[in-house]
gemmi code that builds the backbone of each chain (N, CA, C; Angstrom):
import gemmi

chains = {
    "A": [
        ("MET", (128.192, 48.876, 33.641), (127.607, 48.782, 32.304), (128.183, 49.871, 31.397)),
        ("GLN", (128.764, 49.424, 30.321), (129.441, 50.347, 29.394), (128.424, 51.010, 28.452)),
        ("MET", (128.459, 52.347, 28.360), (127.592, 53.036, 27.401), (128.459, 53.591, 26.272)),
        ("VAL", (127.870, 53.713, 25.106), (128.595, 54.259, 23.962), (128.326, 55.758, 23.898)),
        ("ARG", (129.401, 56.517, 23.754), (129.251, 57.959, 23.764), (129.167, 58.479, 22.323)),
        ("VAL", (128.206, 59.346, 22.065), (128.080, 59.973, 20.744), (128.305, 61.469, 20.945)),
        ("SER", (129.251, 62.030, 20.200), (129.576, 63.439, 20.443), (128.600, 64.347, 19.708)),
        ("GLY", (128.492, 65.562, 20.207), (127.581, 66.532, 19.606), (127.449, 67.732, 20.525)),
        ("ARG", (126.410, 68.494, 20.278), (126.107, 69.685, 21.069), (125.767, 69.262, 22.502)),
        ("HIS", (126.403, 69.920, 23.491), (126.156, 69.523, 24.874), (124.848, 70.138, 25.382)),
        ("ARG", (123.903, 69.239, 25.726), (122.611, 69.722, 26.248), (122.302, 69.048, 27.578)),
        ("GLY", (123.381, 68.705, 28.279), (123.206, 68.010, 29.547), (123.613, 66.548, 29.426)),
        ("ASP", (123.405, 65.807, 30.512), (123.752, 64.390, 30.527), (122.564, 63.601, 29.971)),
        ("ILE", (122.710, 63.192, 28.722), (121.598, 62.500, 28.055), (121.950, 61.023, 27.906)),
        ("ARG", (121.094, 60.173, 28.455), (121.349, 58.735, 28.381), (120.157, 58.011, 27.771)),
        ("LEU", (120.437, 57.177, 26.798), (119.380, 56.419, 26.123), (119.551, 54.935, 26.399)),
        ("TYR", (118.556, 54.338, 27.027), (118.521, 52.895, 27.231), (117.637, 52.310, 26.133)),
        ("ALA", (118.213, 51.449, 25.328), (117.513, 50.988, 24.128), (117.710, 49.489, 23.917)),
        ("LEU", (116.945, 48.944, 22.966), (117.133, 47.558, 22.516), (117.544, 47.590, 21.057)),
        ("SER", (118.459, 46.726, 20.687), (118.974, 46.747, 19.314), (117.924, 46.310, 18.300)),
        ("THR", (116.895, 45.588, 18.768), (115.898, 45.032, 17.851), (114.623, 45.880, 17.750)),
        ("CYS", (114.565, 46.959, 18.483), (113.311, 47.694, 18.657), (113.198, 48.875, 17.695)),
        ("GLY", (112.081, 48.941, 16.983), (111.878, 49.981, 15.973), (111.810, 51.384, 16.560)),
        ("TRP", (111.130, 51.516, 17.707), (110.989, 52.848, 18.322), (112.293, 53.304, 18.945)),
        ("CYS", (113.094, 52.340, 19.421), (114.420, 52.705, 19.949), (115.273, 53.268, 18.820)),
        ("ALA", (115.207, 52.637, 17.655), (115.985, 53.096, 16.507), (115.553, 54.502, 16.103)),
        ("LYS", (114.255, 54.737, 16.130), (113.751, 56.064, 15.747), (114.210, 57.126, 16.755)),
        ("THR", (114.231, 56.763, 18.022), (114.665, 57.703, 19.060), (116.143, 58.045, 18.882)),
        ("LYS", (116.933, 57.025, 18.606), (118.373, 57.224, 18.410), (118.626, 58.097, 17.178)),
        ("GLU", (117.869, 57.813, 16.116), (117.992, 58.635, 14.900), (117.662, 60.095, 15.184)),
        ("LEU", (116.632, 60.307, 15.998), (116.226, 61.669, 16.324), (117.337, 62.391, 17.088)),
        ("LEU", (117.962, 61.699, 18.033), (119.064, 62.316, 18.784), (120.202, 62.679, 17.825)),
        ("ASN", (120.456, 61.793, 16.865), (121.499, 62.081, 15.872), (121.121, 63.295, 15.032)),
        ("THR", (119.858, 63.348, 14.624), (119.378, 64.473, 13.820), (119.510, 65.787, 14.598)),
        ("LEU", (119.184, 65.721, 15.900), (119.260, 66.916, 16.738), (120.709, 67.308, 17.018)),
        ("GLY", (121.610, 66.355, 16.804), (123.047, 66.640, 16.942), (123.505, 66.863, 18.374)),
        ("VAL", (122.783, 66.242, 19.332), (123.179, 66.423, 20.728), (124.153, 65.325, 21.167)),
        ("GLU", (124.903, 65.651, 22.207), (125.817, 64.674, 22.785), (125.007, 63.743, 23.685)),
        ("TYR", (125.207, 62.442, 23.515), (124.482, 61.492, 24.367), (125.231, 60.172, 24.494)),
        ("SER", (124.803, 59.384, 25.445), (125.336, 58.037, 25.595), (124.185, 57.050, 25.446)),
        ("TYR", (124.478, 55.901, 24.882), (123.420, 54.894, 24.751), (123.947, 53.500, 25.040)),
        ("VAL", (123.013, 52.618, 25.354), (123.361, 51.208, 25.522), (122.226, 50.366, 24.957)),
        ("PHE", (122.604, 49.320, 24.228), (121.617, 48.330, 23.791), (121.581, 47.245, 24.871)),
        ("VAL", (120.589, 47.309, 25.719), (120.545, 46.428, 26.894), (120.485, 44.954, 26.484)),
        ("ASP", (119.802, 44.669, 25.371), (119.673, 43.254, 24.965), (120.999, 42.646, 24.515)),
        ("LEU", (122.006, 43.483, 24.242), (123.288, 42.947, 23.788), (124.287, 42.786, 24.935)),
        ("LEU", (123.883, 43.172, 26.146), (124.774, 43.042, 27.298), (124.953, 41.571, 27.648)),
        ("PRO", (126.096, 41.235, 28.247), (126.249, 39.844, 28.710), (125.193, 39.519, 29.763)),
        ("GLN", (124.776, 38.261, 29.785), (123.689, 37.805, 30.650), (123.834, 38.309, 32.090)),
        ("GLU", (125.066, 38.297, 32.608), (125.257, 38.662, 34.026), (125.057, 40.157, 34.279)),
        ("GLU", (125.047, 40.963, 33.193), (124.849, 42.396, 33.380), (123.387, 42.819, 33.157)),
        ("LEU", (122.602, 41.883, 32.628), (121.215, 42.199, 32.250), (120.368, 42.696, 33.416)),
        ("GLU", (120.385, 41.924, 34.506), (119.543, 42.240, 35.662), (119.859, 43.644, 36.176)),
        ("GLY", (121.156, 43.927, 36.332), (121.587, 45.215, 36.859), (121.170, 46.356, 35.952)),
        ("ALA", (121.309, 46.137, 34.634), (120.960, 47.179, 33.669), (119.458, 47.459, 33.719)),
        ("LEU", (118.669, 46.381, 33.809), (117.226, 46.568, 33.848), (116.818, 47.277, 35.149)),
        ("SER", (117.477, 46.941, 36.242), (117.187, 47.614, 37.518), (117.459, 49.112, 37.392)),
        ("GLU", (118.529, 49.454, 36.664), (118.859, 50.864, 36.468), (117.752, 51.564, 35.668)),
        ("VAL", (117.256, 50.898, 34.633), (116.164, 51.468, 33.833), (114.909, 51.624, 34.698)),
        ("GLU", (114.634, 50.613, 35.524), (113.428, 50.621, 36.364), (113.447, 51.761, 37.390)),
        ("LYS", (114.655, 52.218, 37.754), (114.761, 53.357, 38.677), (114.093, 54.600, 38.076)),
        ("TYR", (114.262, 54.758, 36.756), (113.708, 55.924, 36.060), (112.325, 55.647, 35.504)),
        ("ASN", (112.114, 54.405, 35.137), (110.891, 54.000, 34.452), (110.471, 52.637, 35.003)),
        ("PRO", (109.576, 52.639, 36.000), (109.222, 51.401, 36.709), (108.750, 50.273, 35.786)),
        ("ALA", (108.223, 50.618, 34.601), (107.775, 49.575, 33.677), (108.967, 48.804, 33.093)),
        ("GLY", (110.161, 49.394, 33.162), (111.345, 48.734, 32.607), (111.246, 48.566, 31.105)),
        ("SER", (110.655, 49.565, 30.433), (110.429, 49.456, 28.990), (111.435, 50.320, 28.220)),
        ("PHE", (111.443, 50.140, 26.905), (112.425, 50.804, 26.041), (111.738, 51.455, 24.847)),
        ("PRO", (112.240, 52.563, 24.322), (113.404, 53.307, 24.817), (113.072, 54.123, 26.057)),
        ("THR", (114.050, 54.219, 26.952), (113.955, 55.134, 28.092), (115.071, 56.168, 27.937)),
        ("LEU", (114.672, 57.413, 27.880), (115.628, 58.514, 27.697), (115.695, 59.288, 29.012)),
        ("VAL", (116.898, 59.439, 29.544), (117.060, 60.130, 30.828), (117.935, 61.357, 30.613)),
        ("ILE", (117.426, 62.504, 31.027), (118.164, 63.750, 30.847), (118.516, 64.320, 32.219)),
        ("ASP", (119.805, 64.494, 32.438), (120.331, 65.006, 33.710), (119.812, 64.224, 34.918)),
        ("GLY", (119.602, 62.945, 34.723), (119.213, 62.080, 35.832), (117.834, 62.343, 36.410)),
        ("SER", (117.083, 63.269, 35.794), (115.793, 63.609, 36.403), (114.643, 63.570, 35.405)),
        ("ARG", (114.850, 64.162, 34.223), (113.777, 64.169, 33.239), (113.785, 62.837, 32.487)),
        ("VAL", (112.655, 62.159, 32.491), (112.591, 60.840, 31.863), (111.525, 60.842, 30.773)),
        ("ILE", (111.911, 60.423, 29.575), (110.944, 60.299, 28.490), (110.915, 58.830, 28.053)),
        ("VAL", (109.749, 58.212, 28.184), (109.595, 56.801, 27.832), (108.893, 56.699, 26.482)),
        ("GLY", (109.494, 55.965, 25.571), (108.895, 55.788, 24.251), (109.348, 56.888, 23.294)),
        ("PHE", (109.036, 56.675, 22.024), (109.431, 57.644, 20.991), (108.407, 58.776, 20.985)),
        ("ARG", (108.595, 59.730, 21.878), (107.710, 60.906, 21.947), (108.449, 62.059, 21.297)),
        ("GLU", (108.327, 62.103, 19.980), (109.167, 63.002, 19.178), (109.038, 64.457, 19.602)),
        ("ALA", (107.806, 64.945, 19.722), (107.593, 66.371, 20.026), (108.215, 66.722, 21.369)),
        ("GLU", (108.030, 65.826, 22.339), (108.552, 66.064, 23.688), (110.087, 66.071, 23.687)),
        ("ILE", (110.686, 65.133, 22.969), (112.148, 65.064, 22.916), (112.698, 66.328, 22.231)),
        ("ARG", (112.061, 66.718, 21.128), (112.511, 67.917, 20.415), (112.413, 69.148, 21.314)),
        ("GLU", (111.328, 69.223, 22.075), (111.095, 70.380, 22.948), (112.171, 70.455, 24.042)),
        ("VAL", (112.446, 69.328, 24.657), (113.402, 69.300, 25.766), (114.839, 69.564, 25.286)),
        ("LEU", (115.156, 69.119, 24.086), (116.541, 69.192, 23.625), (116.801, 70.289, 22.598)),
        ("LYS", (115.854, 71.205, 22.442), (116.031, 72.206, 21.380), (117.106, 73.227, 21.755)),
    ],
    "B": [
        ("MET", (127.640, 34.470, 18.610), (126.589, 34.514, 17.589), (126.351, 35.960, 17.184)),
        ("SER", (126.345, 36.186, 15.911), (126.188, 37.567, 15.454), (124.820, 37.765, 14.824)),
        ("ASP", (124.245, 38.921, 15.092), (122.940, 39.230, 14.503), (123.055, 39.425, 12.997)),
        ("ASP", (124.298, 39.635, 12.517), (124.502, 39.836, 11.087), (124.218, 38.557, 10.301)),
        ("GLU", (124.170, 37.437, 11.047), (123.930, 36.169, 10.361), (122.478, 36.026, 9.914)),
        ("ILE", (121.623, 36.951, 10.325), (120.236, 36.905, 9.876), (120.201, 37.418, 8.440)),
        ("SER", (119.880, 36.535, 7.512), (119.929, 36.926, 6.100), (118.676, 37.700, 5.699)),
        ("GLY", (118.831, 38.457, 4.621), (117.696, 39.201, 4.094), (116.568, 38.273, 3.680)),
        ("ALA", (116.943, 37.097, 3.160), (115.924, 36.141, 2.703), (115.088, 35.643, 3.872)),
        ("LEU", (115.756, 35.417, 5.013), (115.055, 34.940, 6.208), (114.057, 35.999, 6.682)),
        ("VAL", (114.499, 37.253, 6.622), (113.627, 38.356, 7.052), (112.418, 38.454, 6.120)),
        ("GLU", (112.657, 38.347, 4.819), (111.552, 38.422, 3.843), (110.544, 37.297, 4.073)),
        ("GLU", (111.085, 36.116, 4.384), (110.235, 34.962, 4.651), (109.354, 35.242, 5.870)),
        ("ARG", (109.950, 35.838, 6.880), (109.223, 36.165, 8.117), (108.135, 37.205, 7.835)),
        ("VAL", (108.477, 38.200, 7.025), (107.484, 39.237, 6.679), (106.296, 38.581, 5.992)),
        ("LYS", (106.592, 37.676, 5.076), (105.520, 36.994, 4.329), (104.630, 36.207, 5.281)),
        ("ALA", (105.264, 35.486, 6.219), (104.504, 34.676, 7.176), (103.660, 35.578, 8.082)),
        ("LEU", (104.245, 36.688, 8.519), (103.506, 37.624, 9.374), (102.279, 38.143, 8.644)),
        ("ARG", (102.494, 38.479, 7.361), (101.403, 39.041, 6.568), (100.306, 37.998, 6.337)),
        ("ARG", (100.733, 36.791, 6.026), (99.774, 35.714, 5.761), (98.937, 35.435, 7.017)),
        ("ASP", (99.630, 35.300, 8.170), (98.914, 35.003, 9.412), (98.011, 36.164, 9.827)),
        ("ALA", (98.483, 37.383, 9.597), (97.682, 38.555, 9.947), (96.395, 38.547, 9.131)),
        ("GLU", (96.542, 38.353, 7.832), (95.364, 38.373, 6.960), (94.399, 37.255, 7.312)),
        ("ALA", (94.960, 36.076, 7.608), (94.105, 34.931, 7.943), (93.321, 35.194, 9.226)),
        ("GLY", (93.911, 35.946, 10.142), (93.259, 36.168, 11.433), (92.498, 37.477, 11.520)),
        ("GLY", (92.474, 38.235, 10.423), (91.761, 39.509, 10.432), (92.561, 40.647, 11.041)),
        ("TYR", (93.879, 40.508, 11.072), (94.735, 41.574, 11.600), (95.393, 42.325, 10.448)),
        ("ILE", (95.929, 43.501, 10.738), (96.556, 44.326, 9.702), (97.963, 44.698, 10.139)),
        ("LEU", (98.939, 44.495, 9.245), (100.302, 44.932, 9.553), (100.441, 46.420, 9.252)),
        ("ASN", (101.360, 47.051, 9.926), (101.676, 48.461, 9.686), (101.962, 48.667, 8.187)),
        ("PRO", (101.336, 49.665, 7.554), (101.578, 49.872, 6.118), (103.010, 50.330, 5.797)),
        ("ASP", (103.753, 50.758, 6.797), (105.159, 51.152, 6.590), (105.998, 49.876, 6.458)),
        ("GLU", (106.243, 49.479, 5.205), (106.874, 48.182, 4.958), (108.296, 48.102, 5.477)),
        ("ASP", (108.999, 49.221, 5.412), (110.376, 49.237, 5.896), (110.410, 49.020, 7.406)),
        ("PHE", (109.454, 49.647, 8.100), (109.347, 49.497, 9.553), (109.028, 48.042, 9.913)),
        ("VAL", (108.089, 47.462, 9.156), (107.718, 46.061, 9.386), (108.924, 45.139, 9.170)),
        ("ARG", (109.696, 45.440, 8.138), (110.873, 44.624, 7.834), (111.869, 44.675, 9.003)),
        ("LYS", (112.061, 45.862, 9.568), (112.998, 45.999, 10.697), (112.507, 45.210, 11.915)),
        ("LEU", (111.199, 45.259, 12.159), (110.659, 44.505, 13.295), (110.773, 43.004, 13.033)),
        ("ALA", (110.510, 42.600, 11.783), (110.604, 41.184, 11.421), (112.042, 40.696, 11.624)),
        ("ARG", (112.985, 41.541, 11.305), (114.387, 41.203, 11.518), (114.658, 41.024, 13.014)),
        ("GLY", (114.083, 41.913, 13.823), (114.227, 41.812, 15.276), (113.634, 40.508, 15.802)),
        ("ILE", (112.506, 40.120, 15.246), (111.860, 38.866, 15.659), (112.749, 37.675, 15.288)),
        ("CYS", (113.323, 37.718, 14.084), (114.241, 36.647, 13.643), (115.458, 36.566, 14.572)),
        ("ILE", (115.999, 37.736, 14.909), (117.165, 37.777, 15.805), (116.810, 37.152, 17.151)),
        ("ASN", (115.641, 37.531, 17.686), (115.243, 37.006, 18.991), (115.009, 35.500, 18.939)),
        ("GLU", (114.410, 35.028, 17.842), (114.157, 33.595, 17.732), (115.479, 32.831, 17.760)),
        ("LYS", (116.471, 33.391, 17.092), (117.775, 32.745, 17.042), (118.480, 32.860, 18.400)),
        ("ARG", (118.347, 34.006, 19.007), (119.051, 34.294, 20.253), (118.451, 33.536, 21.434)),
        ("TYR", (117.112, 33.503, 21.512), (116.451, 32.938, 22.698), (115.773, 31.598, 22.430)),
        ("GLY", (115.553, 31.288, 21.152), (114.861, 30.037, 20.837), (113.368, 30.215, 20.657)),
        ("TYR", (112.897, 31.432, 20.786), (111.484, 31.732, 20.526), (111.388, 33.181, 20.053)),
        ("PRO", (110.367, 33.469, 19.200), (110.304, 34.801, 18.572), (109.691, 35.847, 19.503)),
        ("SER", (110.463, 36.291, 20.473), (109.898, 37.248, 21.434), (109.848, 38.641, 20.822)),
        ("CYS", (109.039, 39.477, 21.449), (108.797, 40.842, 20.979), (110.117, 41.595, 20.794)),
        ("PRO", (110.324, 42.201, 19.625), (111.585, 42.924, 19.401), (111.684, 44.216, 20.207)),
        ("CYS", (110.573, 44.674, 20.754), (110.564, 45.950, 21.488), (110.571, 45.756, 22.997)),
        ("ARG", (110.778, 44.501, 23.432), (110.829, 44.247, 24.867), (112.060, 43.404, 25.177)),
        ("LEU", (112.536, 43.527, 26.407), (113.712, 42.780, 26.825), (113.316, 41.373, 27.249)),
        ("ALA", (113.898, 40.383, 26.587), (113.656, 38.994, 26.957), (114.850, 38.493, 27.766)),
        ("PHE", (114.618, 37.454, 28.548), (115.705, 36.923, 29.372), (116.157, 35.539, 28.934)),
        ("GLY", (115.489, 35.012, 27.929), (115.910, 33.708, 27.436), (115.315, 32.553, 28.227)),
        ("ARG", (114.362, 32.864, 29.104), (113.668, 31.802, 29.830), (112.210, 31.830, 29.370)),
        ("ARG", (111.871, 30.831, 28.565), (110.580, 30.849, 27.883), (109.410, 31.024, 28.840)),
        ("GLU", (109.457, 30.350, 29.989), (108.302, 30.419, 30.898), (108.104, 31.832, 31.437)),
        ("GLU", (109.175, 32.626, 31.466), (109.037, 34.012, 31.946), (108.708, 34.981, 30.801)),
        ("ASP", (109.059, 34.583, 29.593), (108.865, 35.474, 28.443), (107.657, 35.080, 27.597)),
        ("ARG", (106.957, 34.057, 28.020), (105.849, 33.494, 27.242), (104.867, 34.563, 26.784)),
        ("ASP", (104.567, 35.505, 27.688), (103.556, 36.525, 27.370), (104.022, 37.512, 26.305)),
        ("ILE", (105.335, 37.558, 26.035), (105.813, 38.516, 25.020), (106.306, 37.814, 23.764)),
        ("ILE", (105.945, 36.539, 23.594), (106.235, 35.892, 22.316), (105.254, 36.466, 21.298)),
        ("CYS", (105.771, 36.919, 20.184), (104.958, 37.603, 19.167), (104.099, 36.598, 18.396)),
        ("PRO", (102.776, 36.849, 18.267), (101.998, 37.963, 18.809), (101.794, 37.815, 20.312)),
        ("CYS", (102.013, 38.912, 21.023), (102.046, 38.866, 22.485), (100.633, 38.861, 23.073)),
        ("ASP", (100.575, 38.617, 24.374), (99.285, 38.600, 25.088), (98.615, 39.974, 25.076)),
        ("TYR", (99.379, 41.013, 24.780), (98.882, 42.385, 24.945), (98.448, 43.031, 23.626)),
        ("ARG", (98.653, 42.319, 22.517), (98.357, 42.897, 21.210), (96.907, 43.349, 21.089)),
        ("ASP", (95.978, 42.464, 21.403), (94.570, 42.792, 21.156), (94.074, 43.961, 22.004)),
        ("PRO", (94.329, 43.951, 23.330), (93.907, 45.138, 24.105), (94.599, 46.428, 23.646)),
        ("ASP", (95.852, 46.358, 23.208), (96.531, 47.575, 22.730), (95.952, 48.055, 21.400)),
        ("LEU", (95.611, 47.114, 20.518), (94.962, 47.485, 19.255), (93.645, 48.187, 19.541)),
        ("GLU", (92.928, 47.642, 20.505), (91.621, 48.173, 20.869), (91.748, 49.594, 21.439)),
        ("GLU", (92.709, 49.785, 22.342), (92.810, 51.060, 23.058), (93.644, 52.101, 22.313)),
        ("PHE", (94.724, 51.659, 21.658), (95.654, 52.631, 21.061), (95.745, 52.542, 19.537)),
        ("GLY", (95.108, 51.560, 18.958), (95.156, 51.435, 17.500), (96.436, 50.808, 16.971)),
        ("ALA", (97.246, 50.282, 17.870), (98.480, 49.607, 17.449), (98.939, 48.690, 18.566)),
        ("CYS", (99.704, 47.652, 18.210), (100.336, 46.861, 19.256), (101.542, 47.648, 19.763)),
        ("TYR", (102.170, 47.153, 20.805), (103.270, 47.872, 21.456), (104.367, 48.282, 20.465)),
        ("CYS", (104.673, 47.409, 19.509), (105.723, 47.686, 18.513), (105.198, 48.480, 17.323)),
        ("ALA", (103.881, 48.513, 17.169), (103.229, 49.023, 15.963), (103.501, 48.128, 14.756)),
        ("LEU", (103.707, 46.845, 15.020), (103.767, 45.867, 13.935), (102.335, 45.651, 13.425)),
        ("TYR", (101.412, 45.508, 14.377), (99.988, 45.390, 14.040), (99.305, 46.721, 14.316)),
        ("VAL", (98.441, 47.136, 13.404), (97.706, 48.391, 13.604), (96.214, 48.163, 13.346)),
        ("SER", (95.429, 49.100, 13.819), (93.976, 49.021, 13.627), (93.631, 49.458, 12.199)),
        ("PRO", (92.431, 49.123, 11.711), (92.034, 49.585, 10.372), (92.127, 51.109, 10.250)),
        ("ALA", (91.730, 51.839, 11.303), (91.749, 53.308, 11.239), (93.172, 53.832, 11.064)),
        ("VAL", (94.118, 53.246, 11.785), (95.516, 53.680, 11.655), (96.048, 53.299, 10.268)),
        ("ALA", (95.703, 52.093, 9.830), (96.187, 51.635, 8.514), (95.692, 52.544, 7.397)),
        ("GLN", (94.479, 53.072, 7.566), (93.904, 53.934, 6.520), (94.262, 55.401, 6.724)),
        ("GLY", (95.062, 55.687, 7.734), (95.479, 57.065, 7.988), (94.390, 57.927, 8.613)),
        ("LYS", (93.350, 57.285, 9.123), (92.249, 58.043, 9.734), (92.497, 58.303, 11.213)),
        ("ALA", (93.439, 57.586, 11.781), (93.811, 57.800, 13.183), (95.333, 57.847, 13.247)),
        ("PRO", (95.884, 58.668, 14.148), (97.337, 58.779, 14.224), (97.957, 57.562, 14.919)),
        ("LEU", (99.199, 57.306, 14.602), (99.952, 56.256, 15.274), (100.599, 56.895, 16.501)),
        ("VAL", (100.181, 56.460, 17.680), (100.693, 57.088, 18.902), (101.560, 56.090, 19.678)),
        ("PRO", (102.485, 56.592, 20.504), (103.275, 55.658, 21.320), (102.348, 54.875, 22.254)),
        ("VAL", (102.563, 53.586, 22.321), (101.726, 52.716, 23.150), (102.449, 52.461, 24.474)),
        ("PRO", (101.831, 52.840, 25.592), (102.502, 52.579, 26.872), (102.578, 51.084, 27.163)),
        ("GLU", (103.559, 50.684, 27.946), (103.753, 49.266, 28.243), (102.611, 48.726, 29.106)),
        ("ARG", (101.898, 47.756, 28.567), (100.776, 47.144, 29.279), (101.252, 45.956, 30.118)),
        ("ARG", (102.366, 45.376, 29.732), (102.894, 44.229, 30.469), (103.210, 44.671, 31.905)),
        ("PRO", (102.773, 43.906, 32.897), (103.074, 44.312, 34.279), (104.591, 44.395, 34.491)),
        ("PRO", (105.038, 45.298, 35.389), (106.472, 45.378, 35.652), (107.005, 44.067, 36.227)),
        ("ARG", (108.302, 43.919, 36.167), (108.963, 42.677, 36.566), (108.519, 42.213, 37.961)),
        ("SER", (108.442, 43.157, 38.898), (108.107, 42.803, 40.282), (106.700, 42.188, 40.365)),
        ("ALA", (105.776, 42.687, 39.548), (104.403, 42.183, 39.581), (104.275, 40.872, 38.814)),
        ("ARG", (105.164, 40.673, 37.839), (105.065, 39.455, 37.017), (105.370, 38.208, 37.828)),
        ("LYS", (106.245, 38.366, 38.831), (106.666, 37.200, 39.622), (105.465, 36.481, 40.240)),
        ("SER", (104.447, 37.263, 40.599), (103.306, 36.651, 41.275), (102.225, 36.204, 40.298)),
        ("MET", (102.490, 36.424, 39.011), (101.502, 36.010, 38.013), (101.554, 34.499, 37.831)),
        ("GLY", (100.681, 34.017, 37.004), (100.737, 32.603, 36.693), (99.766, 31.811, 37.551)),
        ("ALA", (99.179, 32.492, 38.544), (98.128, 31.826, 39.293), (96.979, 31.560, 38.332)),
        ("GLN", (96.513, 30.349, 38.311), (95.506, 29.989, 37.327), (94.134, 29.942, 37.968)),
        ("ALA", (93.155, 30.351, 37.186), (91.780, 30.261, 37.664), (91.386, 28.789, 37.706)),
        ("GLY", (90.189, 28.555, 37.943), (89.770, 27.170, 37.994), (88.945, 26.963, 39.233)),
        ("GLY", (88.300, 25.872, 39.306), (87.558, 25.592, 40.517), (86.068, 25.791, 40.369)),
        ("VAL", (85.590, 26.051, 39.136), (84.141, 26.067, 38.945), (83.691, 24.608, 39.050)),
        ("LYS", (82.927, 24.367, 40.084), (82.558, 22.963, 40.349), (81.469, 22.483, 39.377)),
        ("GLY", (81.509, 21.234, 39.107), (80.442, 20.617, 38.341), (80.672, 20.606, 36.841)),
        ("LEU", (81.806, 21.190, 36.367), (82.071, 21.123, 34.925), (82.656, 19.751, 34.615)),
        ("PRO", (82.203, 19.143, 33.536), (82.741, 17.819, 33.220), (84.202, 17.896, 32.745)),
        ("LEU", (84.632, 19.090, 32.246), (86.009, 19.250, 31.765), (86.504, 20.649, 32.128)),
        ("PRO", (87.820, 20.827, 32.283), (88.335, 22.188, 32.476), (88.225, 22.992, 31.180)),
        ("VAL", (88.134, 24.314, 31.323), (88.076, 25.188, 30.151), (89.401, 25.943, 30.035)),
        ("TRP", (90.005, 25.897, 28.850), (91.292, 26.547, 28.598), (91.103, 27.751, 27.696)),
        ("ARG", (91.851, 28.809, 27.971), (91.740, 30.044, 27.204), (93.089, 30.375, 26.561)),
        ("CYS", (93.062, 30.650, 25.255), (94.269, 31.104, 24.572), (94.499, 32.565, 24.967)),
        ("ARG", (95.651, 32.861, 25.531), (95.932, 34.226, 26.001), (96.208, 35.186, 24.854)),
        ("VAL", (96.425, 34.639, 23.653), (96.685, 35.519, 22.504), (95.381, 35.982, 21.870)),
        ("CYS", (94.466, 35.017, 21.604), (93.262, 35.396, 20.844), (91.962, 35.190, 21.616)),
        ("GLY", (92.036, 34.549, 22.783), (90.820, 34.398, 23.584), (90.015, 33.143, 23.294)),
        ("TYR", (90.495, 32.314, 22.365), (89.794, 31.062, 22.040), (89.622, 30.205, 23.297)),
        ("LEU", (88.418, 29.668, 23.473), (88.127, 28.814, 24.624), (87.819, 27.397, 24.165)),
        ("CYS", (88.283, 26.439, 24.946), (87.909, 25.057, 24.639), (87.821, 24.267, 25.937)),
        ("ALA", (86.934, 23.303, 25.951), (86.759, 22.464, 27.129), (87.317, 21.090, 26.815)),
        ("ARG", (88.442, 20.756, 27.437), (89.066, 19.449, 27.233), (90.077, 19.219, 28.351)),
        ("GLU", (90.592, 18.004, 28.464), (91.489, 17.677, 29.583), (92.716, 18.578, 29.603)),
        ("THR", (93.305, 18.815, 28.431), (94.511, 19.645, 28.334), (94.341, 20.603, 27.163)),
        ("PRO", (95.096, 21.713, 27.131), (94.991, 22.615, 25.974), (95.465, 21.919, 24.702)),
        ("PRO", (95.025, 22.377, 23.528), (95.521, 21.791, 22.277), (97.004, 22.137, 22.071)),
        ("LEU", (97.679, 21.377, 21.240), (99.105, 21.626, 20.970), (99.312, 23.021, 20.394)),
        ("VAL", (98.434, 23.385, 19.448), (98.445, 24.765, 18.932), (97.013, 25.269, 18.900)),
        ("CYS", (96.864, 26.569, 19.096), (95.537, 27.159, 19.060), (94.993, 27.042, 17.640)),
        ("PRO", (93.788, 26.431, 17.471), (93.258, 26.261, 16.109), (92.905, 27.592, 15.449)),
        ("VAL", (92.779, 28.645, 16.235), (92.417, 29.947, 15.662), (93.668, 30.748, 15.285)),
        ("CYS", (94.572, 30.945, 16.273), (95.699, 31.863, 16.007), (97.045, 31.151, 15.948)),
        ("LYS", (97.058, 29.837, 16.149), (98.275, 29.018, 16.050), (99.266, 29.248, 17.184)),
        ("ALA", (98.823, 29.909, 18.247), (99.718, 30.059, 19.399), (99.974, 28.675, 20.006)),
        ("SER", (101.118, 28.494, 20.624), (101.473, 27.166, 21.132), (100.769, 26.862, 22.452)),
        ("LYS", (100.805, 25.588, 22.811), (100.082, 25.072, 23.973), (100.366, 25.871, 25.255)),
        ("ASP", (101.621, 26.299, 25.415), (101.958, 26.977, 26.675), (101.435, 28.414, 26.750)),
        ("ARG", (100.734, 28.862, 25.692), (100.106, 30.193, 25.761), (98.682, 30.108, 26.320)),
        ("PHE", (98.241, 28.886, 26.652), (96.895, 28.707, 27.206), (96.909, 28.823, 28.724)),
        ("GLU", (95.806, 29.352, 29.274), (95.637, 29.374, 30.730), (94.329, 28.679, 31.071)),
        ("ARG", (94.286, 28.168, 32.277), (93.043, 27.572, 32.775), (92.052, 28.694, 33.003)),
        ("PHE", (90.891, 28.607, 32.378), (89.904, 29.691, 32.456), (88.800, 29.349, 33.447)),
        ("MET", (88.340, 28.094, 33.393), (87.302, 27.651, 34.310), (87.593, 26.227, 34.741)),
    ],
}
model = gemmi.Model(1)
for chain_id, residues in chains.items():
    chain = gemmi.Chain(chain_id)
    for i, (resn, *xyz) in enumerate(residues, 1):
        res = gemmi.Residue()
        res.name, res.seqid = resn, gemmi.SeqId(i, " ")
        for name, pos in zip(("N", "CA", "C"), xyz):
            atom = gemmi.Atom()
            atom.name, atom.element = name, gemmi.Element(name[0])
            atom.pos, atom.b_iso = gemmi.Position(*pos), 0.0
            res.add_atom(atom)
        chain.add_residue(res)
    model.add_chain(chain)
structure = gemmi.Structure()
structure.add_model(model)
structure.setup_entities()
C-alpha cells in the first residue's frame, strides 16, 4: 500500500490512515500540516478494491474498530479520531 | 470515475435535502455550514461510487448488504446523539451542541468491528401468537405489524432493507 509522504520537521514515524470523504480526517491532516511535521498518509477509500482488505487489516492492528482517522506514531502510539489537544501534545 | 465530477450544485442540493429532512424529523444539522457542505460532498461521492449514500466518515466496501447500517442517516446516529451530542461525523448534533451549550467531542466508533459484524444479521422473531410479524426501522425505531416491511419508512424515509424483524 502506497503512502504519500509530506515533508516537514522530523518527529518520528508518523502515519495517518484517513478517508478522502471524512471531515475529521481532513481536520487531522490540516493539523499535521499546521504543526509542520513530517508524515505519511493514505486515503484508504481511494485504494484499488484488491488493496482495501489488506489496508483495513493494517488499520485494525492499531485500532481494532478499523475507524478513521487513525494516527500511528512510531508504530506504537495510536490516536483515533481528531483529538486535537492530544495530537498537539504528542507532536509538539 | 473522478470525485471532481461532483458539482457544487449537486452538493448544494444535497445540503438542502439534508436540512429539509432533518427539520422534518426533529433533527439538527451542525451549525458549521462549511463542515456540513464537506460532509454532503462526501455523501454525494459515496452515492456515486457505491450506489448508496454511505457515511463519509466510514469505509464502505460497495456491498450494500454489508454497508446497510452505515447508509446515512446510519443506524448509530440516534444513540450517538443521545450519548455524545453528535453523530459519528458530527453532521447531526444535539440541541445543546447546536446552541453552543455543550462542546463538540470526538465520537468513538459505535459500529461493531468487522469481525463482529459478520455474525450480525440474526433476526429476532418467534413471539408466538402474534397475528403478524413486527418490523423495526433501525434508523428511527418505527415499529409496524405487517407481513413485510414498508418500501420506505413512513417516519424517516429509510428504505425497506433498513428494517429488522423485531417480534
